[in-house]
C-alpha positions as CSV (number, residue, x, y, z in Angstrom):
1,M,0.0,0.0,0.0
2,N,1.4,3.4,-0.9
3,V,0.8,6.7,0.9
4,K,-2.0,7.7,-1.5
5,E,-3.8,4.4,-1.0
6,A,-3.5,4.7,2.8
7,I,-5.0,8.2,2.7
8,E,-7.9,7.0,0.6
9,K,-8.5,3.8,2.6
10,R,-8.3,5.6,6.0
11,R,-11.7,6.0,7.6
12,A,-12.9,6.9,11.1
13,F,-15.0,3.7,11.5
14,R,-16.8,3.2,14.8
15,C,-17.8,-0.5,14.3
16,L,-14.9,-2.3,15.9
17,E,-13.9,-5.7,17.0
18,K,-11.2,-6.6,19.4
19,I,-7.8,-7.7,18.3
20,E,-4.6,-8.6,20.2
21,I,-2.3,-5.6,20.5
22,N,1.3,-6.6,20.8
23,Q,4.6,-4.7,21.3
24,E,5.4,-4.9,17.6
25,I,2.3,-2.9,16.7
26,I,3.0,-0.2,19.3
27,T,6.7,0.1,18.3
28,E,5.8,0.4,14.6
29,L,3.2,3.1,15.3
30,V,5.6,5.1,17.5
31,Y,8.5,4.6,15.0
32,Y,6.6,6.2,12.1
33,A,5.3,9.0,14.3
34,Q,8.9,9.6,15.4
35,L,10.0,10.2,11.8
36,T,7.6,13.1,11.3
37,A,9.0,16.6,10.8
38,S,8.9,19.1,13.6
39,C,10.2,22.6,14.3
40,F,14.0,22.3,15.0
41,N,13.4,18.5,15.4
42,N,11.8,19.1,18.8
43,Q,9.4,16.1,18.5
44,P,6.9,17.5,21.1
45,W,4.5,14.5,20.8
46,R,4.1,11.9,23.6
47,F,1.9,8.9,23.6
48,I,0.3,6.7,26.3
49,F,-0.9,3.4,24.9
50,I,-3.8,1.9,26.9
51,K,-4.2,-1.8,26.1
52,S,-4.9,-3.5,29.5
53,E,-8.6,-4.2,29.9
54,D,-8.8,-2.7,33.5
55,I,-7.4,0.7,32.3
56,L,-9.6,0.6,29.2
57,I,-12.6,0.2,31.5
58,K,-11.4,3.0,33.8
59,I,-11.0,5.4,30.8
60,R,-14.7,4.9,29.9
61,N,-15.4,7.3,32.8
62,A,-13.7,10.1,30.8
63,I,-15.5,9.4,27.5
64,S,-18.4,11.8,26.5
65,K,-21.9,10.6,25.9
66,G,-22.4,9.5,22.3
67,N,-19.0,7.9,22.2
68,E,-19.9,4.6,23.8
69,W,-18.8,2.8,20.6
70,T,-15.2,3.4,21.9
71,F,-15.9,0.7,24.6
72,A,-15.1,-1.8,21.8
73,A,-11.5,-0.5,21.5
74,S,-8.6,-2.9,21.5
75,M,-6.4,0.0,22.5
76,I,-6.6,3.7,23.1
77,I,-3.7,6.0,22.3
78,V,-3.6,9.1,24.5
79,V,-1.8,11.9,22.7
80,I,-0.2,14.5,24.9
81,T,2.1,17.4,24.5
82,K,3.0,20.7,26.1
83,K,3.7,24.1,24.6
84,D,7.3,24.4,25.9
85,F,8.3,21.2,24.2
86,D,8.3,22.9,20.8
87,C,9.1,26.2,19.0
88,I,7.5,29.4,20.1
89,I,8.3,32.1,17.5
90,N,6.8,35.4,18.5
91,D,3.1,34.6,18.6
92,R,3.3,31.3,16.8
93,E,3.2,28.1,18.8
94,Y,4.1,25.0,16.9
95,Y,3.4,22.2,19.4
96,L,-0.1,21.4,18.3
97,F,0.8,21.5,14.6
98,D,3.8,19.3,15.0
99,T,1.9,16.8,17.2
100,G,-0.9,16.7,14.6
101,M,1.5,15.8,11.9
102,A,2.9,12.9,14.0
103,V,-0.6,11.7,14.8
104,S,-1.4,11.7,11.0
105,S,1.7,9.5,10.4
106,M,0.5,7.2,13.1
107,I,-3.0,6.9,11.7
108,L,-1.8,6.2,8.2
109,T,0.6,3.6,9.6
110,A,-2.3,2.0,11.4
111,T,-4.4,2.0,8.2
112,E,-1.6,0.2,6.4
113,M,-1.5,-2.4,9.1
114,G,-5.2,-3.0,8.6
115,L,-6.3,-1.2,11.8
116,V,-8.8,1.5,12.4
117,A,-7.3,4.5,14.3
118,H,-10.1,6.9,15.0
119,P,-9.2,10.2,16.8
120,I,-11.9,11.7,19.0
121,A,-12.5,14.9,20.8
122,G,-15.3,13.6,23.0
123,Y,-13.6,13.1,26.4
124,S,-12.9,14.9,29.6
125,Q,-9.3,16.0,29.6
126,E,-9.3,16.4,33.4
127,K,-10.6,12.8,33.9
128,V,-8.0,11.4,31.5
129,K,-5.2,13.2,33.3
130,E,-6.5,11.9,36.7
131,I,-6.9,8.3,35.6
132,L,-3.5,8.1,33.9
133,N,-1.6,10.4,36.3
134,I,-0.7,12.9,33.6
135,P,0.8,16.2,35.0
136,Q,-1.4,19.3,34.7
137,D,1.0,21.2,32.4
138,F,0.4,18.6,29.6
139,N,-2.4,19.1,27.0
140,V,-4.4,15.9,26.1
141,I,-4.8,16.6,22.4
142,T,-6.8,13.6,21.4
143,L,-7.6,9.9,22.2
144,I,-7.1,7.6,19.2
145,I,-9.4,4.6,19.3
146,V,-7.8,1.5,17.8
147,G,-9.3,-1.7,16.7
148,K,-10.2,-3.8,13.7
149,K,-13.2,-2.8,11.5
150,S,-16.2,-5.0,12.1
151,D,-19.2,-5.5,9.9
152,K,-21.4,-5.9,13.0
153,E,-23.1,-2.9,14.6
154,N,-21.2,-3.1,17.9
155,N,-23.9,-4.7,20.0
156,G,-26.0,-1.5,20.3
157,L,-23.0,0.8,21.0
158,L,-23.7,3.0,18.0
159,N,-26.7,5.3,17.5
160,E,-28.7,5.4,14.2
161,H,-26.7,8.3,12.8
162,Q,-23.4,6.6,13.6
163,I,-24.6,3.4,11.9
164,E,-25.5,5.4,8.8
165,V,-22.2,7.2,8.6
166,E,-20.3,3.8,8.6
167,K,-21.8,3.0,5.2
168,K,-20.4,5.9,3.2
169,R,-17.5,8.3,3.6
170,P,-18.8,11.7,4.9
171,E,-18.9,14.5,2.3
172,R,-15.8,16.7,2.1
173,L,-15.6,20.4,1.5
174,P,-15.3,21.2,-2.2
175,L,-11.7,21.7,-3.3
176,K,-12.5,25.3,-4.3
177,N,-13.1,26.1,-0.6
178,L,-9.7,24.7,0.5
179,F,-7.2,26.6,-1.6
180,S,-6.4,29.7,-3.6
181,I,-3.4,30.8,-5.7
182,D,-1.4,33.9,-5.1
183,K,-3.9,35.7,-2.8
184,F,-6.7,35.1,-0.3
185,E,-10.0,34.3,-1.9
186,E,-13.4,34.7,-0.2
187,S,-14.1,31.1,-0.9
188,L,-11.6,30.2,1.8
189,N,-13.7,31.9,4.4
190,I,-16.6,29.4,4.0
191,S,-16.8,26.8,6.8
192,K,-18.5,23.4,6.6
193,N,-21.3,24.8,8.6
194,K,-22.0,27.4,5.9
195,I,-22.1,25.1,2.9
């Protein structure tokens, strides 16, 4: 599978089935994240891999309502960073951008491995920090829900909308709203909510 194929194949599926997560999987995911570019090679990203069932059950207390489908995860990757791990150039802070690029590499690697790696925003940062003993000065950027795609509907863990979204890739913004050449165009000022 080449990079373009991995990008096209990647989907944020919610219907998951359990698989065994071994050290080789974790090492490969971290390795390809490690190779990602970052400002002055600062590598501000840090990952906590949750794979033991007792911690996976505890982390459910931090998951927002509507994300119960995550309970079928084989592993959850907690992505953390902090501002002073990366470049701060005047008013530009790079830690979120650089961490996002590393996460993208990790997700594409997972896709190539035949896994679903679905990042979510629906969780309590404070509860995640408390459960995993993460220091307060870290920022929990996302939780990546990892498993194998299932054709079953997760034993009632998905709502009707989530079941429908599994069937077809959600619509993307038109390309004309994503780029311009040589100057800012008003089409770049249109959000998904306005289309």
